N, C-alpha and C positions, 0 to 999 in steps of 0.2 A: 505492499498500500504505499502511494506517495502522497506527501502532503505537500501542496503547492498554494501558494497565497497568489490568487489573481488581483496584483496590486498595481497594475500600470494605470489605473485611472487616479491620478494624482488629487485631482480634488475630493474624491472619497476616502482616500487612502490615509487614515491617521493613525499615531503610534497607540493611542487609547483603543482603537477598534481592533488592532494587530494583536495588544495585549489580550484583550476580551475573548478573543478565538483562542489564543493558545490556552487561557485560563480554562476555559469550557473544556477543550479538547484534553488537557492534561488530567482535568478532575475526571472525565469519562474513562481515561486509561484504556483507549484502545490499540494505542501504540501505533508508529508507522516506521518505514523502512529507509525512507529518505526523506528529505526536504529542500523545499525551493522557494524562491522568490522570483515571481517573473519580472519584477523592475531590475532584477540582476542579469537577464536574459535578454535584452533588448537588442544586443547586437544580432544573436541569432533569428529573433523575430524580423529585423529588417533585413537580413540575408534572405531569408525565406521570400519575403515580399517583393525583393529585386529580382529573385530567380524567377517568379511566376511572372513579373514584369517583362524578363528578357525572352520569354516563351509567347510574348504578343498576347498573354491571359489578363493583364491590367495595365492601366495607362493613367496617366497624369491627369486630374482634373483641375484647372486653374480657376475654376468658378469662384469669386470672394464669396466667403460664409454670407448667409443671410440676405442676399439680394433680390432674393425671390425670383430666382430664374430656373428653379424645379420645375420640371414639365411632368405630365402622366402619360403612360402608354402601357401596352400588354394588357391581357384578356381581363384584367381585374382592377385596371387603372394603376399598374403598378409607380410605385414613386422611382424616377430613374435621376433625379438632380437634373442637371443640363445636359440631356441627351446629347448635344452637339460637342462637349468635351471630348467624347470617346471618339470622334470622328476626326480629332486634329491629327495630321499626320507626324510619324516618327520625328521628322526632322524639325517640324514646327515646336514639337513638344521639347525635344533636345534645346533648342534655340532658347524658348523661354524659362526653362530650367536653369541653363546656364546663366541667363540675365539676372536670376535671384528672384524670379516672381515665385511665389510661393504656391504650393499646390497639395490637394490630397492625392492619395494613390489608390485606385480604385478597382476591385476586380470587373474584369469584363464578361459580366454574365451574358451567355450563348443566346441569341433572339433570332437565329434562323428556324423557320418551321416551327413545328410543336414538340420542340425536344423538351423532355422531362427529367427532372432530379428526383432519384428513389433511394430509399434506405429502409433496412427492416429493423423495426424497433423491438426490443425485447419484451416491451410491456404492450405497446400500442399496435404491434404488428407491422404491416407493409406501408409503408410513407409515400406518397408521389406527389409532387408538387410541379406546373409548368413553369420552366425557367423563366418565361416572359412574365410571370408574377413574382419573381423575386428582383429586389432593387439592385442597382450597380453598386454593392456596399463597399464602405472604406476598408483598406488594409493599412494604411498609414495615414495618419492626422496631417494637418498642414505643418504641424512643429515636429514632424519626425517620428512621433511616438505611434507605437501599434494599438491598432483597436483590440477588444475583447476577442473577435473572432479570430483575428490572424494569430495573436499570442497564445491563445488557447491551443490552436491547431498545430503551431510551430512547435510548441511543447510537448503536445501529444505524441506528434511523430520522433520528435529527439529524445524522449524519455519512455519511448516504445510501452507509451499506454495499451492495454489491451482493453479495457471494459470503462466506458463512462456512465455513471450513474448519476443522475441530476433531475432537477425539476420540470415536471411537464411543461412550465411555461417558457424552457429553452427548446421545445420541440420547433418550433418555426425556425429557431437559429440553426439547427443541424444541417437544413438543405444547404445553407451557405458554408457550413464546414465541410461537408461532402464535397462540393466544388474546390474546397481549399486544399483538401488532401489529394483529389484527382490532379490539379494542377500542380502539384509540389513534387508528385508522385511516390506518395506514401500511401499506404494502406490505412483506411478507415478503422478506426477501433469498433469495437460491439457497443452500440448506444443502448442505455435504457432510460426510460423516463420514468419519474415517478410522481404519483398525484400528488397535488400541493397540499401543505397543510394550511387550515383557513379556520378562521375565527368563528366564534358562535353565529356572527351576523352574515358569514359567507364570504367576508372579505379574507385576501391572502394575508397571513401573519407578517407583521413589519413592525419593526422597533419603533420607527417614528410615529407609527400610528396607535400600537398597542402596549407601548413602553416595558417595562423591565420583565413583564410576565413572558415574553417571549425569548428572553436571553438565558442560556443555558445555567450561567453563573447564579442566576435567582434561585434555582432549583437547588442549587449546592447550597447556598446562603441559608434556605429555608429547612434544611434538614433532610432533602432526599440522599439516599444511597445511590451513587452513581450507577450501581447495577441495576436497581430497580428504574431509575430514569431509562437507562437504554431498552430495558424490557418494555416499558411503556413507550417509547417513541419506535419501536419494532412493530408495535401492534397498531399503529398509525398508517393505514392504508397497506397491512399484509396481515395475513392469518397462517397459522400452521395447518396442517391437514387433518391434524386431532383436535382443533380450536382449542388448545390449551391456551391459558393467558399468563399464569406465574411461571416464568423461566428463567434459568440461569443463562450467562452469556454463551456456555458452551452448549446448552440445548438450543439455543436461539442459532447459534452458528450452523448446528447440524441438521437444524430443520430449515433453515432459509432456502429458498429458491425465488429467482425473480418470475417464475409462472405464478408465484403465490402472490404475486402484487395485484392490488384492485386497482381500476381505472378511474374510480370516482375520488374526488379530495375528499381529505380526512379531515374531520372536526375537532379542534381542539377546545374542550368546553370549559375555558377559564371564566371567572367572573372579576370584573374591576369595574371600581374599586370594591374590595370585601372587607370584613371584619378582622378576619385570621386568615393566616397562610392557608390554612386547611380548606376553608370557602374559596379563596382564590383560585387554586389550581384545579385541573380537571379530576374528578372525583376517581377515576379509574386510576390515574397516577397516584393519588393518595393511596388508595387501597392498596396497589401493588407494592407502594412502599412499605406499607403496614405488613404486608405479607413477608416482604423480605426481610425486614427487620425481624420478625417472629422465626424466621429461619435460620438467622445466626445463631451461632454458638454464644454463649454467653460472655466467655472472655473477648470474643470479638467486638460484640455490640456493646460491653461497657467500654470498651477501649475506645470506641468511637463517640461515646456519650460524654466521657471524662473531660476532653478538650472544650466540649461545650460549656460544660458545667464551670471549669475553671475560668473559662473566657468571662463569663457572668460574675467573676469576682468570689465565687467559693472556693474555699480551700479545703477541697475533699481529697483523700487518699486514694490510691488505687484500691485498695482492700475495701473500704467503705463503698465506692461506687460499686464493686463486684459484688457485694451483697444486696445492694438495692434494686440493680438492673433485673434480676429476676422478679422481683415484685411488681415492676413498672412495664416490662415488655409488652404485656397484652394492652397497656393503655395508652400507648404512643403510637402513633401513625408516620411521624416525620421526628426525626432527631433532637431538633428544637424543642419538641413536646416535653422533654425530660424537665424542664425548667418549670413549668406547670405542672406535671405529674409528681415531681418528687422535691419540690421545694421547701417543704416542712423537714427533710432530712437535712438540709444544709444549713438553715438559719439558726441563730442561737435563740432568737424570739420569733413565735409566729404573729405575722401580720395581725389586725385587729378582727375579729369574726362576731357575729351577731350571738350573742348569750343564749338566744331562744333555740339554735341548733342544738344545744346541750340538752335538750329537753327530751326524753326518748318519747316513741310513739304510744300514743293511748297512756302517756305520762303526764307529770306535772313538773314544775321547780321543785317541790320537796323531794319527788322521786329522784330527780338529777342529781339534788346535793347529796341524798343518803348513798346514791350510787357511786359518785366520786369520791366522798369521804370514806367509804369502804374500800374501795379501788386503791387508793393512796395507801391505806394501811396493809392491804395484801401485799400490792407492788414494793413495799418497802423491805419485804421479807423473802419472796419467792425467788428463785433461781430463773435468771432471763433467758428460758429457753422455751421454744414453742409448744412442748408437752405440759410442763409443771405451770407456764401461762395460762393455759386453756383450761385444766384441772382447776387452778386455784381461783379464776374467776366464775367459772362456771359454778362452783362450788360456792362462792359469796353471793351470786344470783339467787342460787336456791334458799341461801341462808335467808336473804334479804325478802324473800317471796316474789321476785320478779323473774320475767321471761330473760333468757340470754340474751336475745336482741336488744331489750331495754338495758341490759348491763353493758354491753358492748358500745351501743351508740354513743354514749356520752364520754366513753373514754376515748373513743376515735376522733370525736371533734375535739377533745381537750388537747390531744398529742398531735393532730394534724391540722386542724383549724376549719376542716369540713367533712360532711359525711362521706362523700363519694373519695374513698382512701383503698389502698392496697390492703391485703388480708391482714388483721389486726395482728394476730401474736407475732407475725414475721415482722411487722411493721416496729413493734415495742423490742424485738431483739435486736435491730438496728440501731434505734434509737438509744436504748442502754437505760439503765434504772435512772441514773441522775436527771436526764433530760425528761422521760417520762413523768417521774414523780413531779418535779418541779413544773411542768406545764399542767400537770391535774390540779395542782396547788393552786395556781392563777385560775384554772376553773372556776375551782371551787369559790375563789373570791369574786369572780364574776358574777355567779349566782347570789353569793349573800349580798 
């Protein structure tokens, strides 16, 4: 696989955009074998252009830009610029060029008869277009810089590219590229055009229009796993024969074929703006990420969560994170969810919460006070392991004449600051006796 930056469009080529491309590709960790910048290969492009010119298959167009001299011709009213320019004799063309008159170098598209241009696309099948419906496109601009069409074809030929897989919006360009390959004497690669990724409103995805939600690094920063994001991208416009969705990179590699690509555009169902990252991104992307998270070994997942926790300012040890991870892995869909799902493990003091949350179901403040007071006594002496905690608190509930749930809820809220939290006894184990008792004492004070 070759990574080539098509960066000859100086106006759009910025270091920030290049950095963003590399950041995204490195996070995806796809790997590539060779790396090139088109801007460093301009001499090759120009050499290819002049080789075509010397064969009589290109001509100098001295028409000043934006003069309105363009004319239409061809079966479909093809845009030919100034068709008179292609009729200038070679001698006159050389004389004007020697005099320093600026020109663009244009491909001399065949106009004789009903000649057609054809190629077979691996996705869209046989493609045919009348040559009369293709304009005399530029190879070199008037400043001597190559156009996208020329630079791409020259590099494809030089780098011995076997397959070009790109968006369906380039399908019409391929007719021009076939002409360039034929004119330069190089075999054309196999072309495969993919359906476009579109927004929910049907418009083509665009950073300018849709903002950061279409940038790969946005998904990285939101807490997606790279392997889950690749899985999601692969299912946009392609599906395996067995209709599986949760697949590893190796499984995707083994199952992939160009024949499985759909011809219709694929919708990325994001919402913008949205209240949370989970609401912003395509639900399938979030679901796949959750599935991949749950499939990771605890040690691997813990190692990915720890940097996020530490970056948020919490001083958490590897050992403690490893104990917390199994308790929250079913509760997180994105890596950054760890900060909301496990925050009470990291802070010295819980943020304020409503004391009403401490009151058990079908109980009152008096019951909550009784339960927490007894829990404080029991937890001051029992061993902080799952089974002893379970037995001691269930015995205390029976002693107080309350249901187990009515015993556990006030304790859970007291130590976690909310009702929805990981399993109680495992949570108490990780928090430890000192933190647990201290938080229950504060809860007692809230009720009193």
